[in-house]
C-alpha positions in Angstrom: 81.6 66.0 41.5 78.2 65.2 42.5 77.3 62.0 44.1 73.4 61.0 44.3 72.2 59.1 46.9 69.0 56.7 47.5 67.6 55.8 50.8 65.9 52.8 51.9 63.3 52.8 54.9 63.5 56.4 54.7 60.9 57.3 57.3 60.3 60.9 57.5 63.7 61.6 55.5 66.2 62.4 58.3 69.1 60.3 56.5 68.0 62.1 53.2 67.9 65.3 54.9 71.5 64.9 56.2 72.6 63.9 52.8 71.0 66.8 50.9 72.8 69.3 53.6 76.1 67.8 52.4 75.0 68.4 48.9 74.6 65.0 47.9 71.1 64.8 46.0 68.7 62.2 46.9 67.5 60.7 43.7 64.8 58.2 45.2 63.8 56.7 48.4 61.7 54.0 49.6 59.1 53.9 52.6 56.2 51.8 53.3 54.3 53.3 56.3 51.6 55.7 54.9 51.8 58.2 57.6 55.7 58.5 57.3 55.0 58.9 53.5 52.9 62.0 54.3 55.4 63.7 56.3 58.3 63.0 53.9 56.5 64.2 51.0 55.2 67.2 52.8 58.9 68.3 53.4 60.3 66.8 50.3 58.0 67.1 47.5 60.6 66.9 44.9 62.0 63.3 45.9 60.9 60.4 43.9 59.4 58.6 47.0 58.6 54.8 46.1 55.7 54.1 48.6 55.8 50.3 48.5 56.8 47.4 50.7 60.4 46.9 49.8 59.8 43.2 49.5 57.5 44.0 46.4 60.4 45.9 44.6 61.8 43.2 42.2 64.5 45.1 40.5 66.1 48.3 42.1 67.8 49.2 38.7 64.4 50.5 37.5 65.2 53.5 39.5 67.9 56.4 38.7 71.7 55.1 39.2 73.1 56.4 42.3 76.6 56.4 44.1 75.6 56.1 47.7 73.0 53.8 49.2 71.6 54.7 52.6 69.3 52.6 55.0 68.1 53.3 58.6 66.7 49.8 58.9 64.2 48.8 61.6 65.8 48.7 64.8 63.2 47.2 67.2 64.5 43.7 66.9 67.9 44.4 68.0 67.0 47.3 70.7 67.3 46.5 74.1 63.8 48.3 74.6 62.4 45.5 72.9 62.3 41.6 73.1 65.3 41.7 70.9 64.2 39.0 68.2 66.8 40.0 65.9 66.8 38.0 62.7 64.0 35.9 63.9 61.7 38.9 64.0 60.3 39.6 60.6 61.6 43.2 60.6 65.2 42.0 61.4 65.0 39.9 58.1 64.7 43.3 56.1 68.6 43.5 56.4 68.6 40.7 53.7 66.5 43.2 51.5 69.3 46.0 52.0 71.8 43.1 50.8 69.3 42.5 47.7 69.5 46.1 46.8 73.2 46.2 47.2 73.4 42.9 44.8 71.5 44.5 42.1 72.9 48.1 42.1 76.4 47.9 43.7 76.3 51.3 45.0 80.2 52.7 45.4 79.4 53.3 49.1 76.5 52.7 51.6 75.7 54.1 54.9 73.5 52.0 57.6 72.2 53.1 60.8 70.8 51.1 63.8 70.6 51.0 67.5 73.7 50.8 69.7 72.6 47.2 70.8 73.2 46.0 67.4 77.0 45.5 68.3 76.1 43.2 71.3 73.1 41.6 69.9 73.0 38.0 70.4 76.5 38.0 71.9 78.0 39.6 68.8 76.5 37.2 66.5 74.1 39.6 64.8 77.2 42.2 63.7 79.3 39.3 62.5 76.5 38.0 60.2 76.1 41.5 58.9 79.7 42.1 58.6 80.3 38.7 56.7 77.7 39.2 54.4 78.9 42.7 53.3 82.5 41.7 53.3 81.4 38.7 51.0 80.4 41.4 48.4 83.7 43.0 48.7 82.9 46.2 50.7 85.5 47.5 53.1 83.8 48.3 56.3 83.9 50.8 59.2 81.7 50.5 62.0 81.2 53.2 64.5 79.1 53.7 67.4 78.3 57.8 68.0 76.8 59.6 70.4 74.6 62.7 69.1 75.8 65.0 72.2 79.4 64.2 71.4 79.4 64.4 67.5 76.7 66.4 66.6 76.1 69.3 69.0 72.7 68.1 69.8 71.6 67.8 73.7 69.9 64.5 73.5 71.4 61.3 74.8 71.3 59.2 71.7 73.9 56.7 70.7 73.7 54.8 67.6 75.6 52.2 65.4 76.8 53.3 61.9 78.2 51.1 59.1 80.1 52.5 56.3 81.2 50.5 53.4 83.2 51.3 50.4 83.4 49.2 47.2 86.7 51.0 46.1 89.9 50.4 48.0 90.8 54.1 47.6 87.6 55.5 48.9 88.0 53.3 52.0 91.6 54.4 52.5 90.8 57.9 52.1 87.9 57.7 54.7 88.5 59.5 58.0 86.2 59.9 61.0 85.7 63.3 62.2 86.6 64.5 66.0 84.3 65.1 68.6 83.0 68.6 68.9 82.0 70.8 72.1 78.3 70.6 73.1 77.2 74.2 73.0 73.4 73.6 72.4 71.3 73.5 75.5 67.9 71.7 76.5 66.3 75.1 76.5 67.5 75.9 72.9 65.3 73.1 71.8 62.4 74.2 73.8 59.5 76.6 72.9 56.6 77.2 70.7 56.0 76.5 66.8 57.2 79.2 64.6 53.9 80.6 64.5 54.1 81.0 68.4 51.6 78.1 69.3 51.6 75.0 71.2 49.5 72.7 68.7 47.8 70.0 70.9 47.2 69.3 74.4 50.2 68.7 76.3 50.0 69.9 79.8 49.5 67.7 83.0 46.3 68.5 85.0 45.0 67.3 88.2 43.0 64.6 86.4 46.4 62.8 85.9 46.4 60.1 88.6 50.0 61.0 89.8 49.7 64.6 89.5 50.5 65.6 93.1 53.7 63.2 92.7 55.1 64.9 89.6 54.4 68.2 90.8 56.4 67.9 93.8 59.3 66.2 91.6 59.2 68.4 88.3 60.6 71.7 89.7 63.4 72.6 87.6 63.3 74.6 84.4 65.6 73.6 81.5 65.7 70.0 82.8 63.9 66.8 81.2 62.3 64.5 83.3 60.9 61.2 82.5 57.8 59.4 83.9 58.5 55.9 84.9 55.0 54.1 85.5 55.1 55.2 89.4 57.9 57.4 89.7 59.8 60.4 88.2 63.3 60.3 86.9 65.0 63.2 86.5 67.8 63.7 83.7 71.0 65.2 85.5 73.1 65.0 82.4 71.6 68.1 80.9 70.5 66.0 77.9 67.3 64.9 76.6 66.7 61.2 77.0 66.6 59.2 74.0 63.3 59.6 71.9 62.0 56.4 71.1 59.2 55.3 68.9 57.2 53.9 71.7 56.4 57.4 72.8 53.3 57.1 70.3 52.2 53.9 72.5 51.9 55.8 75.6 52.2 59.8 75.7 53.2 59.5 79.3 56.6 58.0 78.1 57.1 61.2 76.1 60.0 63.5 78.0 58.3 65.9 80.5 59.5 69.5 81.5 58.5 72.4 83.7 58.3 75.4 81.7 57.8 78.0 84.6 54.1 77.9 84.4 53.1 74.2 83.6 54.3 70.5 83.7 53.9 69.2 80.3 55.3 67.1 77.7 57.5 68.2 75.1 55.9 68.6 71.8 56.6 66.9 68.4 58.4 70.2 67.3 60.6 70.1 70.1 61.3 66.5 69.4 62.4 67.4 66.0 64.8 69.8 67.5 66.1 67.3 69.7 66.8 65.5 66.5 68.3 68.5 64.7 65.7 69.0 62.3 65.5 72.5 60.7 62.8 74.8 62.0 61.2 74.7 58.8 60.5 70.9 58.7 56.9 70.1 60.1 54.4 67.7 60.1 51.1 67.8 58.0 47.9 68.1 60.1 46.9 64.9 58.6 49.4 63.1 60.6 47.9 62.4 64.2 49.8 63.2 67.2 50.9 60.1 68.3 52.3 59.2 64.7 54.2 62.4 65.1 55.9 61.0 68.0 56.6 57.6 66.6 58.0 59.2 63.4 60.6 61.3 65.5 61.6 58.6 67.7 62.2 56.5 64.4 64.3 59.3 62.9 68.1 60.2 63.0 70.2 63.0 64.4 70.1 65.1 61.3 73.6 67.0 61.9 75.3 63.7 62.6 74.2 62.2 59.3 75.5 65.3 57.6 78.9 65.0 59.1 79.0 61.4 58.1 77.7 62.3 54.5 80.5 64.8 54.3 83.0 62.5 55.2 82.0 59.8 52.8 81.7 62.2 50.0 85.1 63.7 50.8 86.8 60.4 50.7 85.2 59.6 47.3 86.1 63.0 45.8 89.7 62.6 47.1 89.9 59.5 45.0 88.4 61.0 42.0 90.7 64.1 42.1 93.8 61.9 42.3 92.4 59.9 39.4 92.4 63.1 37.3 95.9 64.3 37.8 
């Protein structure tokens, strides 16, 4: 059986892509940011993308019926990298628009994604509010904190909170989380030029950079990712790429740095996509500026992890439906 999906706060389509790879067609998606919409449509031209502020959508029933709702709702209000305004931040209140959508279309299952700190934000009060709101709507919940390098074979230090809900008790009881898998992909496997052999843009550090002598002496290892921390270099000794964030768009010096054997340079947006597990054929249109590309990757998800979650959700629903036909 085919279970159709819809996506709120779709961004460039990372969650959509994971569900598509799990054979769950994406019927429609909603995204407000103009540049993110450009990238989404460039790679997903057949999806019905609703380019509209979610608060202006009055009736979600006007779109095609779906079984699974997904939402990577804005994480900045809950991230330790920001002021952690939570529900007092206007972006934090967008969770209630997810609830409004759930109330209207009553999906059979949903997947919500956010930062790791969602669990601890406001001493646990935030996640308690979220759980209460969803359980009041009679959804059974699973809440997981999963890392990309342990569960998706992606060499990035990226840990995220996932909330999975089922309306059907049988679906809930049939769900099982997958096991950890070995990390076989390396940092070097994600590095390199675009498919055409080029590096689009200027990423190389030169002597014009105020601290060039400092980074030249510190960044000496190939296949190791470094970070510039305002006045010093941090080497990531875990053999992982540090967490990619949307803040990369504000200061390009916050983009992870490597030594490629010839030059010290920032990793490219294409390399960032690889560290998120996007397929090689996924690209940015030329109309999206460099800083926006970095922002979009930082806001996105690890696609192979979403695929594994989607497969587990679909399997749980399939087992229910198979048993009902016996």
